[in-house]
PADREN-892275 format. One record per atom (N, C-alpha, C, O): x, z, y. Coordinates in steps of 0.05 Angstrom, whole numbers, plus 5000, padded with zeros to 4 digits. Each point is the difference from the previous one (the first is absolute). Example, Ala and Ser with C-alpha at 12.3 -4.5 7.8 and 13.67 -1.06 7.14 Angstrom:
REM residues 2
526451564886/498250005024/501850005024/502150135000/497249735021/501650015024/498550145022/501050045022/
This chain:
REM residues 164
501750004977/498350005023/501850005025/501950155001/497549675017/501549995025/498250015024/497649944998/503550135025/498550015025/501149805021/498749965020/503649924974/501249815018/501549804983/500550044977/500249735035/501549804984/502650114989/501450155013/499249774963/502650074989/502249875015/499849775008/502450374996/502449895012/501849904977/499550054977/502549805030/502049914981/501350244986/500450004976/500150215039/501250244990/498150144980/500950094979/496649925027/498050114982/499949854974/500050124978/499949625024/499949834975/502550044983/499850024976/502549985037/502550044985/499950274986/500950024977/498150185036/500050274988/498050014977/500850094978/496749825026/498050044978/500649824976/499350064978/502049715027/500549824978/502550084984/500549894978/501050315032/502350094985/499750294990/501950124992/495749985009/499550274991/500450034969/500850214991/498649584995/500250014971/501649764990/500249805014/501050234963/501749784989/498449774989/500949775001/496750284989/498449784988/498449855022/499850095022/499249674970/498449845018/497550155008/498750134983/500549855042/497750145009/498049805011/500749795010/496850284989/497949855013/498550205018/499950244995/499049665027/498850175020/497149915005/499449775001/498950435003/497349965010/500150155027/500150255000/499849615022/500250125026/497350035012/498449825003/501050435005/497550075014/500750055029/501550195006/497449655011/500650035029/497750155013/497749915000/503050325012/498150175014/499949925029/501950065014/495949824996/499949945029/499950265016/499250214990/501649775035/499850235018/497150085005/498349825005/501150434992/497350105005/499850145027/501850155008/496049805006/499650125026/499950314998/500750145019/498449964958/499850294997/502750144999/500150245003/502049614993/502750124998/501649995026/502350085001/496549825020/501449965026/501350265010/502350005007/496150224994/501150255010/502350104983/502050095011/497849904963/502150094983/502649835004/502250115000/497449635003/502449835005/501350075027/502550015002/495950045018/501150085026/501550274998/502150035012/496850164974/501350264997/502749964984/502050125008/497949724971/502549944985/502149875019/502350074998/496849745018/501949875018/501350205019/502449995004/496050195007/501150205018/501950194985/502250065010/497050024966/501750184985/502649884992/502150134998/497949604998/502449864993/501649915024/502149874997/497050205027/501449925025/499549715008/501549905017/496549984972/499449725006/497849995021/497849904995/502950205029/498050025021/498949735009/497649975005/504149834997/499149745008/498049894980/498049875008/502550174966/498149914980/497450155001/497949884996/502250385010/497550155003/498349905023/497549994998/503849935024/498649905023/498549744994/497849955010/503549884973/498849744994/498450004974/499449794989/500050445000/498550024975/497349855002/499249884980/499550145042/497449885004/500149695001/498049874998/504450025006/500349715003/500049864973/499649764999/500850394979/500149884973/497149954990/498350175003/501349604983/497349954989/499450204978/501750074984/495850015015/499150204980/497349924989/498649835011/500650294967/497449954988/499849704992/501849894987/495949995019/499549724993/502149815012/500749804988/500250275036/502049835014/502750024986/501849835005/498650364978/502650034986/500249854974/502149984988/495649905003/500049874974/501849755001/501549954982/498349895039/501649755002/503050065001/501549884985/499450315032/502950075000/500850114973/502349954991/496050204996/500650114973/500349784980/501850014983/496649795018/500249774982/502649855004/501349924981/499550055044/502549865006/502450174990/501949904988/497950365015/502150194991/500149994969/502250014989/495649984998/499949984971/501349754990/501750004982/497649775030/501249744992/503050005004/501549914983/499450205040/502950025005/501450174979/502149924989/496750315004/501150184980/500149874973/502050034986/495949835006/500049874974/502149784998/501349974980/499049885042/502049795001/502850124996/501649894985/499050325029/502650134997/500550104972/502249974989/495850154999/500350104972/500549774981/501750014982/496849775022/500449774982/502749875004/501349914981/499650075045/502649895005/502250174987/502249894994/497350365003/501950184987/499949984969/501550144986/496749695004/499949964971/497950164986/500050014975/498350135039/497950164987/497449865000/499449835017/499050234963/497249925001/498550185019/500550245000/497749645016/498650175020/497349885007/499849765006/498250404992/497349945009/499150235018/501250215000/496749745015/499150225017/497249965011/498849794997/500350415017/497449995013/499850205022/501550205001/496749745018/499450195022/498250224989/498149944985/502450305023/498350224992/497549995017/500150005025/497649994962/497550005013/498350224987/498949964978/500850265036/498550214988/501750244994/501550095018/498350024958/501450244993/502749944987/500149914977/502150125038/502749924990/500850134974/501149874982/498450395014/500850134976/498449924976/501149994977/496449945026/498449904978/501149734992/500249944976/500449895043/501249744994/502750034986/500549864981/501150325029/502650044988/499750094971/501549914983/496750275012/499550104973/499149774982/501049984977/497249855033/499149784983/502249804994/500149884978/501750075042/502249814996/501950124979/501049864982/499650405020/501750134980/498849984972/501549944981/496050115017/498649984974/500049714989/500649964976/498849855041/499849724991/502749884992/500249854982/501950235033/502649884995/501850174982/502249914993/496950335001/501650184984/502750065014/502150004987/497750045039/502450055017/501550244990/498950204992/503749785010/501850234993/500450195023/500650234996/499149665028/500750165024/498549885024/499449775001/500150415019/498949915025/502150065021/501250215001/499249605017/501850045023/498349995025/498549815005/501650405011/498750015026/502249975020/501750175004/498249605010/502049955021/498750035027/498149865007/502850345008/498650085024/501950095022/502350054995/496649965029/501550125022/499650304998/498150094987/503650075025/499650294999/497450085014/499449905022/499050274965/497650115011/500150304999/499050124981/502350005038/500750284999/497650194996/500150184984/497849775031/497650174998/498749984973/499550204987/500149565004/498749954973/501850114978/499050124981/503649845021/501850104980/500150304999/500150124978/499850015044/500050295001/497650124985/500350204985/497449675018/497650094986/499549864973/497950034988/504149815003/499849854975/497549824999/498749984980/500849895043/497749825002/501049715003/498449825005/504250144992/501149735002/499349854974/499250124980/501149615020/499249834977/501450084975/498850024979/503850045022/501550064976/499050264987/499650024976/500150195041/499150254989/497249984988/499550114979/498849755034/497349964990/500049834974/498450054982/503349755017/500149824977/501050154975/499149954978/502750245026/501150154977/497850144985/500250054976/497650025037/497850144987/497949814989/498150084987/502349665017/497949814994/500849794979/498349924984/504249995015/500749764985/501050044972/499849824983/501250415010/500950064973/502749894992/500750014977/500849885042/502849914995/501750115022/499050095021/503749914975/501750105022/499649845026/499649765000/500550395022/499749885027/502650045015/500850235004/500549565004/502550015015/499349945030/498849795006/501950395011/499649975029/502649915013/502050144998/497949635016/502349905014/499249955029/497749945006/504350095011/499549945029/500849725005/502249914993/496149945020/500449725007/502349975020/500450185017/501049604981/502249945018/499049795020/498149854995/503350135027/499549805020/502649845002/502050115008/497949634984/502549845000/501349995028/502449985002/495950035019/501250005027/501750255004/502149985012/496950254979/501550255002/502749974985/502150095009/497749804967/502449964983/502049835015/502450065000/496749725012/501849815014/501350155024/502449975005/496050195010/501150145022/502150204991/502050035013/497550114965/501950204990/502649864991/502250115006/497649664982/502449854991/501549915025/502550025000/496149885020/501349925025/501450235013/502349985009/496450264992/501150245012/502550084985/502050085012/497949924961/502350094985/502349805003/502350095000/497249655004/502149815005/501350065027/502449995003/495950085017/501150065026/501750254999/502150015013/497050194972/501650254998/502749954986/502050135006/498049684975/502549954985/502149855015/502349994992/497049905031/501949845015/501550165021/501849895013/497650374990/501450165020/502850064992/501550135015/
């Protein structure tokens, strides 16, 4: 289950978790309007004040379905380019019920929840991974999503530091 498009770093990480060939069923959770306050609190807690100010600018609810579909297609393409089988769908309705049915239908060995940090939800164990652990019946691995732009900036900064 993902909340944002996979980055190249994310794909490299998840496709190398196990030695054997893996296939993925990707469930893309669109942004929900009901989560706006929690996201803003998380942004402030993480020191992302600029992001908290612009939280209302992001599409949510029905308007988030199209961006979620594009993010899903991008993620599936990257997984396939990395040599994995990958299918996916947009979550419409109850995410954990859908996740449970996918696990049952595919006989999945593991669930990976790739997410941004959600401090408030994590503190109260209401984040997707914590809730999935009680629902799906297989191990749930929680990973934090990467942003390739951040990775590029860090590499550039480390190059600059190495030249002194």
